[in-house]
C-alpha positions as CSV (number, residue, x, y, z in Angstrom):
1,X,64.1,-70.6,-93.6
2,X,63.1,-73.5,-91.4
3,X,60.2,-71.9,-89.5
4,X,57.3,-74.2,-88.5
5,X,53.7,-73.1,-88.9
6,X,51.7,-72.5,-85.7
7,X,48.3,-70.9,-85.0
8,X,48.7,-67.2,-84.7
9,X,48.2,-66.1,-81.1
10,X,46.7,-62.8,-81.9
11,X,44.4,-61.1,-79.3
12,X,42.2,-59.3,-80.2
13,X,42.0,-61.2,-83.4
14,X,42.2,-59.0,-86.5
15,X,39.5,-58.3,-89.1
16,X,41.4,-60.4,-91.7
17,X,44.6,-62.5,-91.7
18,X,46.2,-64.3,-94.6
19,X,49.4,-66.3,-94.9
20,X,52.6,-64.6,-95.7
21,X,56.3,-65.4,-95.4
22,X,57.9,-65.1,-91.9
23,X,60.7,-62.7,-91.2
24,X,63.9,-63.6,-89.4
25,X,65.2,-61.0,-86.9
26,X,68.9,-60.2,-86.2
27,X,71.0,-57.5,-84.7
28,X,71.1,-56.0,-88.2
29,X,67.3,-55.5,-88.4
30,X,66.4,-51.9,-88.4
31,X,63.2,-50.1,-87.4
32,X,62.5,-47.4,-90.0
33,X,59.9,-44.7,-89.5
34,X,59.0,-41.1,-90.1
35,X,59.1,-38.2,-87.6
36,X,55.4,-38.4,-86.8
37,X,55.6,-42.0,-85.6
38,X,59.0,-41.7,-83.9
39,X,57.4,-42.3,-80.4
40,X,55.6,-45.5,-81.5
41,X,58.7,-46.8,-83.2
42,X,60.8,-46.1,-80.0
43,X,58.3,-48.1,-77.9
44,X,58.3,-50.9,-80.4
45,X,62.1,-51.1,-80.4
46,X,62.2,-51.1,-76.6
47,X,59.6,-53.9,-76.4
48,X,61.4,-56.0,-79.0
49,X,64.7,-55.5,-77.1
50,X,63.2,-56.4,-73.8
51,X,61.6,-59.6,-75.2
52,X,64.3,-60.8,-77.6
53,X,67.5,-59.1,-76.5
54,X,68.0,-57.7,-80.0
55,X,69.0,-54.0,-79.8
56,X,67.7,-52.8,-83.2
57,X,68.7,-49.5,-84.7
58,X,65.9,-47.0,-84.9
59,X,66.3,-44.7,-88.0
60,X,64.1,-41.8,-88.9
61,X,63.2,-40.5,-92.4
62,X,65.3,-42.8,-94.5
63,X,64.4,-45.2,-97.3
64,X,63.8,-48.7,-96.1
65,X,65.9,-51.6,-97.1
66,X,65.1,-55.4,-97.4
67,X,64.6,-56.9,-93.9
68,X,63.6,-53.6,-92.2
69,X,60.6,-53.2,-89.9
70,X,58.8,-50.2,-91.4
71,X,56.2,-48.0,-89.7
72,X,54.6,-45.7,-92.2
73,X,51.5,-43.5,-92.4
74,X,49.0,-44.2,-95.2
75,X,45.6,-45.6,-95.7
76,X,44.6,-47.8,-92.8
77,X,40.9,-48.1,-93.1
78,X,40.0,-46.0,-90.0
79,X,41.5,-43.7,-87.4
80,X,42.8,-46.7,-85.4
81,X,43.0,-49.2,-88.3
82,X,46.2,-50.5,-89.9
83,X,47.7,-53.1,-92.2
84,X,50.7,-55.3,-91.3
85,X,52.5,-57.4,-93.9
86,X,55.5,-59.6,-93.6
87,X,57.7,-60.7,-96.5
88,X,60.8,-58.8,-97.4
89,X,60.8,-57.3,-93.9
90,X,57.7,-56.1,-92.0
91,X,55.6,-53.2,-93.4
92,X,53.1,-51.5,-91.0
93,X,50.9,-48.9,-92.5
94,X,48.3,-46.8,-90.6
95,X,46.4,-43.6,-91.0
96,X,47.4,-42.3,-87.6
97,X,50.2,-42.8,-85.1
98,X,47.5,-44.5,-82.9
99,X,46.9,-47.1,-85.6
100,X,50.6,-47.6,-85.9
101,X,50.8,-48.2,-82.1
102,X,48.1,-50.9,-82.2
103,X,49.9,-52.5,-85.2
104,X,53.1,-52.6,-83.2
105,X,51.2,-54.4,-80.4
106,X,50.1,-57.0,-83.0
107,X,53.7,-57.3,-84.2
108,X,54.8,-58.1,-80.6
109,X,52.4,-61.0,-80.5
110,X,53.9,-62.3,-83.7
111,X,57.3,-62.6,-82.2
112,X,58.5,-66.2,-81.9
113,X,61.7,-68.2,-81.4
114,X,63.1,-71.4,-82.8
115,X,66.5,-73.1,-82.8
116,X,67.8,-70.4,-85.2
117,X,66.7,-67.5,-83.2
118,X,63.9,-64.9,-83.2
119,X,61.5,-64.3,-86.0
120,X,58.2,-62.7,-86.9
121,X,55.5,-65.1,-87.8
122,X,54.3,-64.6,-91.3
123,X,51.0,-62.7,-91.8
124,X,49.1,-60.3,-94.0
125,X,46.8,-58.4,-91.7
126,X,44.1,-55.8,-92.1
127,X,42.6,-54.6,-88.9
128,X,40.4,-52.0,-87.2
129,X,38.4,-51.8,-84.0
130,X,34.7,-52.4,-83.5
131,X,34.2,-49.9,-80.7
132,X,36.0,-46.6,-80.1
133,X,36.0,-47.0,-76.3
134,X,37.9,-50.0,-75.0
135,X,38.5,-49.5,-71.4
136,X,39.6,-50.9,-68.0
137,X,38.9,-49.3,-64.7
138,X,41.4,-49.4,-61.8
139,X,40.0,-48.6,-58.3
140,X,42.8,-46.8,-56.6
141,X,40.5,-45.5,-53.8
142,X,39.8,-48.8,-51.9
143,X,43.5,-49.7,-52.2
144,X,46.1,-47.2,-53.4
145,X,48.6,-48.0,-56.2
146,X,51.6,-45.9,-56.9
147,X,52.4,-44.1,-60.2
148,X,54.8,-46.8,-61.2
149,X,52.3,-49.5,-60.4
150,X,49.6,-47.8,-62.5
151,X,52.0,-47.4,-65.4
152,X,52.9,-51.1,-65.2
153,X,49.1,-51.8,-65.4
154,X,48.9,-49.5,-68.5
155,X,51.7,-51.4,-70.2
156,X,50.0,-54.7,-69.7
157,X,46.5,-53.8,-70.9
158,X,47.6,-51.6,-73.8
159,X,49.2,-54.7,-75.3
160,X,45.6,-55.8,-75.9
161,X,44.6,-52.5,-77.6
162,X,42.8,-51.1,-74.5
163,X,42.6,-47.4,-75.1
164,X,40.9,-46.0,-71.9
165,X,42.0,-46.1,-68.3
166,X,39.2,-45.2,-65.9
167,X,40.7,-44.2,-62.6
168,X,38.3,-44.5,-59.6
169,X,40.0,-41.8,-57.6
170,X,37.6,-41.4,-54.6
171,X,35.5,-43.5,-52.4
172,X,34.5,-44.1,-48.8
173,X,37.9,-45.5,-48.0
174,X,40.1,-42.8,-49.5
175,X,40.6,-39.7,-51.6
176,X,43.5,-40.0,-54.0
177,X,43.9,-36.8,-56.0
178,X,45.4,-33.6,-54.6
179,X,43.4,-30.4,-55.4
180,X,44.3,-26.8,-54.7
181,X,42.4,-25.2,-51.8
182,X,41.3,-28.5,-50.3
183,X,44.4,-29.9,-48.5
184,X,42.5,-32.1,-46.0
185,X,41.1,-34.2,-48.8
186,X,44.4,-36.0,-49.1
187,X,46.0,-35.2,-45.7
188,X,43.1,-36.7,-43.9
189,X,40.9,-38.4,-46.5
190,X,43.7,-40.0,-48.3
191,X,45.7,-41.5,-45.4
192,X,43.9,-44.9,-45.1
193,X,42.6,-47.7,-47.4
194,X,40.3,-50.7,-47.1
195,X,41.2,-53.3,-44.5
196,X,43.2,-50.7,-42.6
197,X,46.0,-50.6,-45.1
198,X,48.1,-47.6,-45.8
199,X,46.6,-45.0,-48.1
200,X,48.2,-42.5,-50.4
201,X,47.4,-40.0,-53.1
202,X,48.6,-38.5,-56.4
203,X,49.9,-35.0,-56.5
204,X,49.1,-32.9,-59.6
205,X,52.5,-33.9,-60.9
206,X,51.9,-37.6,-60.3
207,X,48.5,-37.4,-62.1
208,X,50.1,-35.6,-65.0
209,X,52.8,-38.3,-65.2
210,X,50.1,-41.0,-65.4
211,X,48.3,-39.1,-68.1
212,X,51.5,-38.6,-70.1
213,X,52.5,-42.3,-69.8
214,X,49.0,-43.4,-70.9
215,X,48.9,-40.9,-73.8
216,X,52.2,-42.1,-75.2
217,X,50.5,-45.5,-75.4
218,X,47.4,-43.9,-76.9
219,X,45.3,-44.4,-73.8
220,X,42.9,-41.8,-72.5
221,X,42.5,-41.3,-68.7
222,X,39.0,-40.9,-67.4
223,X,39.0,-39.6,-63.8
224,X,36.1,-40.5,-61.5
225,X,35.1,-38.5,-58.5
226,X,32.4,-40.7,-57.1
227,X,29.4,-38.6,-55.8
228,X,27.0,-38.0,-54.1
229,X,27.5,-41.4,-52.4
230,X,30.8,-43.2,-51.8
231,X,31.9,-39.9,-50.1
232,X,32.9,-40.9,-46.6
233,X,36.5,-39.8,-47.3
234,X,35.1,-36.2,-47.7
235,X,33.4,-36.7,-44.3
236,X,36.8,-37.3,-42.7
237,X,38.3,-34.2,-44.4
238,X,35.4,-31.7,-44.5
239,X,32.5,-33.0,-42.5
240,X,30.5,-29.8,-43.1
241,X,29.8,-31.0,-46.7
242,X,28.4,-34.4,-45.8
243,X,25.5,-36.1,-44.1
244,X,25.5,-38.6,-41.2
245,X,25.9,-42.3,-42.4
246,X,22.6,-44.0,-43.2
247,X,22.7,-47.7,-42.2
248,X,20.8,-50.4,-44.1
249,X,20.3,-54.1,-43.6
250,X,22.7,-55.1,-46.3
251,X,25.5,-52.9,-44.8
252,X,25.0,-54.3,-41.3
253,X,24.8,-57.9,-42.3
254,X,27.9,-57.6,-44.5
255,X,29.8,-55.9,-41.7
256,X,28.9,-58.8,-39.3
257,X,29.7,-61.4,-41.9
258,X,33.1,-59.9,-42.7
259,X,33.8,-58.9,-39.1
260,X,34.2,-55.2,-40.2
261,X,33.2,-52.1,-38.3
262,X,30.3,-50.0,-39.3
263,X,31.0,-46.4,-40.6
264,X,31.2,-43.6,-38.0
265,X,30.8,-40.0,-39.0
266,X,34.2,-38.2,-39.0
267,X,36.3,-41.3,-38.6
268,X,38.1,-43.2,-41.4
269,X,36.2,-46.1,-42.8
270,X,38.1,-49.2,-43.9
271,X,35.3,-51.7,-44.4
272,X,33.7,-52.8,-47.7
273,X,30.1,-51.7,-47.1
274,X,28.4,-49.3,-49.5
275,X,25.4,-47.1,-49.8
276,X,25.6,-45.2,-46.5
277,X,27.3,-41.9,-47.3
278,X,26.1,-38.8,-49.0
279,X,27.1,-35.2,-49.5
280,X,24.7,-32.5,-48.5
281,X,22.4,-31.6,-51.4
282,X,21.0,-28.1,-51.9
283,X,23.6,-26.6,-49.6
284,X,25.4,-23.6,-51.2
285,X,28.8,-24.3,-49.7
286,X,28.7,-28.0,-50.7
287,X,27.6,-27.1,-54.2
288,X,30.5,-24.7,-54.5
289,X,32.9,-27.4,-53.2
290,X,31.6,-30.0,-55.7
291,X,31.7,-27.5,-58.6
292,X,35.3,-26.6,-57.8
293,X,36.4,-30.2,-57.5
294,X,35.0,-31.1,-60.9
295,X,36.4,-27.9,-62.4
296,X,39.9,-28.6,-61.2
297,X,39.8,-32.3,-62.2
298,X,38.6,-31.3,-65.7
299,X,41.4,-28.8,-66.0
300,X,44.0,-31.4,-65.1
301,X,42.6,-33.9,-67.6
302,X,43.2,-33.6,-71.3
303,X,40.8,-36.3,-72.3
304,X,37.1,-35.6,-73.2
305,X,35.4,-37.4,-70.2
306,X,35.0,-36.8,-66.5
307,X,33.1,-39.4,-64.4
308,X,30.8,-38.2,-61.7
309,X,29.9,-41.6,-60.2
310,X,26.3,-41.8,-59.1
311,X,26.1,-45.4,-58.1
312,X,24.8,-47.0,-54.9
313,X,23.5,-43.8,-53.4
314,X,21.3,-45.5,-50.8
315,X,22.0,-42.8,-48.2
316,X,20.7,-40.0,-50.5
317,X,17.0,-39.1,-50.8
318,X,15.9,-39.9,-54.4
319,X,14.8,-36.3,-55.0
320,X,18.1,-35.0,-53.7
321,X,19.9,-37.6,-55.9
322,X,18.2,-36.3,-59.0
323,X,19.0,-32.7,-58.1
324,X,22.6,-33.5,-57.4
325,X,23.4,-35.4,-60.6
326,X,21.7,-32.7,-62.6
327,X,24.0,-30.1,-60.9
328,X,27.1,-32.2,-61.1
329,X,26.7,-33.2,-64.8
330,X,26.0,-29.5,-65.6
331,X,29.2,-28.5,-63.8
332,X,31.2,-31.0,-65.8
333,X,29.6,-30.0,-69.1
334,X,30.4,-26.3,-68.3
335,X,34.1,-27.2,-68.4
336,X,33.8,-28.6,-71.9
337,X,34.1,-32.2,-70.9
338,X,31.5,-34.9,-71.4
339,X,30.0,-36.2,-68.2
340,X,30.0,-39.9,-67.5
341,X,27.8,-41.5,-64.8
342,X,26.9,-45.0,-63.6
343,X,23.5,-46.1,-64.9
344,X,21.6,-45.2,-61.7
345,X,22.0,-41.6,-62.6
346,X,19.7,-42.2,-65.6
347,X,16.7,-42.4,-63.3
348,X,17.1,-38.7,-62.5
349,X,15.8,-37.5,-65.8
350,X,17.8,-34.3,-65.5
351,X,21.3,-35.1,-66.7
352,X,23.2,-32.7,-68.9
353,X,22.6,-33.4,-72.6
354,X,25.0,-35.9,-74.0
355,X,26.0,-37.5,-70.7
356,X,27.4,-41.0,-71.2
357,X,26.0,-43.8,-69.1
358,X,28.0,-46.7,-67.8
359,X,25.9,-49.8,-67.4
360,X,27.0,-52.2,-64.7
361,X,23.9,-54.4,-64.3
362,X,24.0,-58.1,-65.3
363,X,23.8,-59.7,-68.7
364,X,20.1,-59.9,-68.0
365,X,19.2,-56.5,-66.7
366,X,17.5,-56.4,-63.3
367,X,14.1,-54.6,-62.9
368,X,14.3,-51.0,-64.1
369,X,18.0,-51.0,-64.9
370,X,17.6,-51.2,-68.7
371,X,15.1,-48.3,-68.5
372,X,17.7,-46.2,-66.5
373,X,20.4,-47.0,-69.0
374,X,18.3,-46.1,-72.1
375,X,17.7,-42.6,-70.7
376,X,21.3,-41.7,-71.6
377,X,20.7,-42.6,-75.2
378,X,17.4,-40.7,-75.2
379,X,19.3,-37.7,-73.9
380,X,21.8,-37.6,-76.8
381,X,24.5,-39.7,-75.1
382,X,25.7,-43.2,-75.4
383,X,26.5,-46.2,-73.2
384,X,29.6,-47.9,-71.9
385,X,28.8,-51.6,-71.3
386,X,30.3,-53.2,-68.2
387,X,28.0,-56.1,-67.1
388,X,29.1,-56.9,-63.5
389,X,28.6,-60.7,-63.9
390,X,30.9,-61.0,-66.9
391,X,33.1,-57.9,-67.2
392,X,34.1,-57.2,-63.6
393,X,37.7,-58.4,-63.2
394,X,37.5,-58.6,-59.4
395,X,35.1,-61.6,-59.4
396,X,36.5,-65.0,-58.4
397,X,37.3,-67.3,-61.2
398,X,35.8,-70.3,-59.4
399,X,35.0,-71.3,-55.8
400,X,38.6,-72.4,-55.2
401,X,40.3,-69.1,-56.0
402,X,41.0,-67.3,-52.7
403,X,41.2,-63.8,-54.3
404,X,38.2,-62.0,-55.5
405,X,34.5,-61.6,-54.7
406,X,31.3,-63.3,-55.8
407,X,28.5,-60.8,-55.3
408,X,27.9,-60.3,-59.0
409,X,26.4,-63.7,-59.6
410,X,29.9,-65.0,-59.4
411,X,32.3,-66.7,-59.6
412,X,33.0,-65.7,-63.2
413,X,35.1,-68.1,-65.3
414,X,37.3,-67.1,-68.1
415,X,34.9,-68.6,-70.6
416,X,31.9,-66.9,-69.0
417,X,33.7,-63.5,-69.2
418,X,34.0,-64.0,-73.0
419,X,30.7,-65.6,-73.8
420,X,28.6,-62.4,-74.3
421,X,28.2,-59.5,-76.7
422,X,27.7,-55.8,-75.8
423,X,24.9,-55.3,-78.3
424,X,22.8,-58.0,-76.6
425,X,22.7,-56.5,-73.1
426,X,20.4,-53.5,-73.0
427,X,17.1,-54.0,-74.9
428,X,16.3,-51.1,-77.2
429,X,19.9,-50.0,-77.5
430,X,21.6,-50.8,-80.8
431,X,25.3,-51.1,-81.5
432,X,25.6,-47.5,-82.9
433,X,24.5,-46.2,-79.5
434,X,27.2,-48.1,-77.6
435,X,30.4,-46.1,-77.1
436,X,32.3,-49.2,-76.0
437,X,33.2,-51.7,-73.4
438,X,34.9,-51.4,-70.0
439,X,36.3,-54.1,-67.6
440,X,36.4,-52.6,-64.0
441,X,38.7,-53.9,-61.4
442,X,37.5,-53.0,-57.9
443,X,40.0,-53.3,-55.1
444,X,38.3,-54.1,-51.8
445,X,40.3,-57.3,-51.6
446,X,43.1,-56.3,-54.1
447,X,46.1,-55.1,-52.2
448,X,49.1,-55.6,-54.4
449,X,50.2,-55.5,-58.1
450,X,50.4,-59.3,-57.9
451,X,46.7,-59.3,-57.0
452,X,46.0,-57.1,-60.0
453,X,47.8,-59.5,-62.3
454,X,46.0,-62.6,-60.9
455,X,42.5,-61.1,-61.5
456,X,43.3,-59.4,-64.8
457,X,45.0,-62.2,-66.6
458,X,43.8,-64.3,-68.4
459,X,40.3,-62.7,-68.4
460,X,41.3,-59.3,-69.8
461,X,42.4,-60.5,-73.2
462,X,39.0,-62.0,-74.0
463,X,37.2,-58.8,-72.8
464,X,39.6,-56.8,-75.0
465,X,38.6,-59.0,-78.0
466,X,34.9,-58.4,-77.3
467,X,35.7,-54.6,-77.5
468,X,37.9,-54.8,-80.7
469,X,36.9,-57.7,-82.9
470,X,33.8,-58.2,-84.9
471,X,31.3,-60.4,-83.2
472,X,31.0,-62.6,-86.3
473,X,34.7,-63.0,-86.8
474,X,36.0,-66.4,-87.7
475,X,38.0,-66.7,-84.5
476,X,35.5,-65.0,-82.2
477,X,34.8,-68.2,-80.3
478,X,35.9,-69.8,-77.0
479,X,37.8,-72.8,-78.6
480,X,40.0,-70.4,-80.5
481,X,40.5,-67.9,-77.7
482,X,41.5,-70.5,-75.1
483,X,44.2,-71.8,-77.6
484,X,45.5,-68.3,-78.3
485,X,45.5,-67.2,-74.6
486,X,47.6,-70.2,-73.8
487,X,50.3,-69.0,-76.2
488,X,50.6,-65.7,-74.3
489,X,51.8,-67.4,-71.1
490,X,55.5,-67.3,-72.0
491,X,55.3,-63.5,-72.7
492,X,53.5,-62.9,-69.4
493,X,56.2,-64.9,-67.6
494,X,58.9,-62.9,-69.3
495,X,57.2,-59.7,-68.3
496,X,56.8,-60.8,-64.7
497,X,53.0,-60.9,-64.9
498,X,51.6,-63.4,-62.4
499,X,48.6,-64.7,-64.2
500,X,46.1,-67.3,-62.9
501,X,46.7,-70.7,-64.5
502,X,43.0,-71.4,-65.0
503,X,42.2,-75.1,-65.5
504,X,39.9,-74.0,-68.4
505,X,43.1,-73.4,-70.5
506,X,45.7,-76.0,-71.7
507,X,48.7,-74.0,-70.7
508,X,52.2,-74.8,-72.1
509,X,54.4,-76.7,-69.8
510,X,56.6,-74.4,-67.6
């Protein structure tokens, strides 16, 4: 077989990779699996057909033959671990269907073509993840994205073994989830978006569709209802539950700089300013409303986590803030879910035991931020690491890129987004106390799926590698990553992903 040798373009890079013979693919190649991994095999067959045009037969519960692609359950090293070996066909073995799915994503990255047709690059791979939580966040509150657009986003990021989708469902600019008994949240609070764009919301059926689509790709959805600040959309719908906006110098200067209006109580807000809104704290009716919201959202969500927000609550008195996050985290815990909160909530000292904190400070924590983050660990929880200056996908790549923001010590280049490690961020927190890594995409300036693509790729693959691969791995370095990322461009083009052709990377000629 005349197949040339090329560097393996695997992202995230596996624990170990050894040479093995390549495997030629034809219309006669079968995908053989058992009943338990039928769904994973179906998705693999569909992905191969879309990429190569080869419509392979999927067969269940038969003995494999030479040349087959086989998905089998067996020892995989961990719940999400797997082995993949080429030779007389392709053999994938994993302890769980989840591991088999991640292995199939690796197989997709091994697909290549030469003059004779399609083949699988040869490899003997053993792999498992470093962190259990490997997330992205999509802000659908500032700008709304349809079910189909969210599912397209899921397809793209799951290819890099991302297993959590954090949906930022509510903010000052819009409320995006329909709840029983509170119709105005979506009728009034969901009709607008940032910059005056059209809003939208998910019905219960829409939300269930997103969850099911994600689950088939072994991704867990984490819903966020941002409270007690970032709540102006509630003001538009049910003003009796909220306070008057509290202005601050930063809000006013940003509004002037961006030529955006300041928030007005009871009117939709389409600017970018933050920190002015708050629900009423200690009010019995508001407490009942908040409890019902979290109870309904928890009941709609099969995953273990519900995010209560807790960031940038400049319009909430500190004592009221502490009281609120204590009540909200307890309400979530009462549903059987684990509360998640942005790191500011750690200052309250009254969170429900086991609450998970999400750190969004910089690589070098600002004053007091590390202390706030450590309180989650002290309370029996753990941390999700999302340093804004390296993990936020909405930052500009460089000064010349029109799309994106710069407030988080930006711009953030592709190399900078990769040149850090989660265990080095919060002093006094070791790796065992880190649940994982998340790359948020805020959408103040992100209005279309094309905008999502531009800011997500090529940064997301490197962030996914930080979450999956060992920090001391042989290929865990920028020189290797930039070469491997370049080899993903043809697949992105084939999938219609409009990535940013960063000058940091030597892209193949179009």
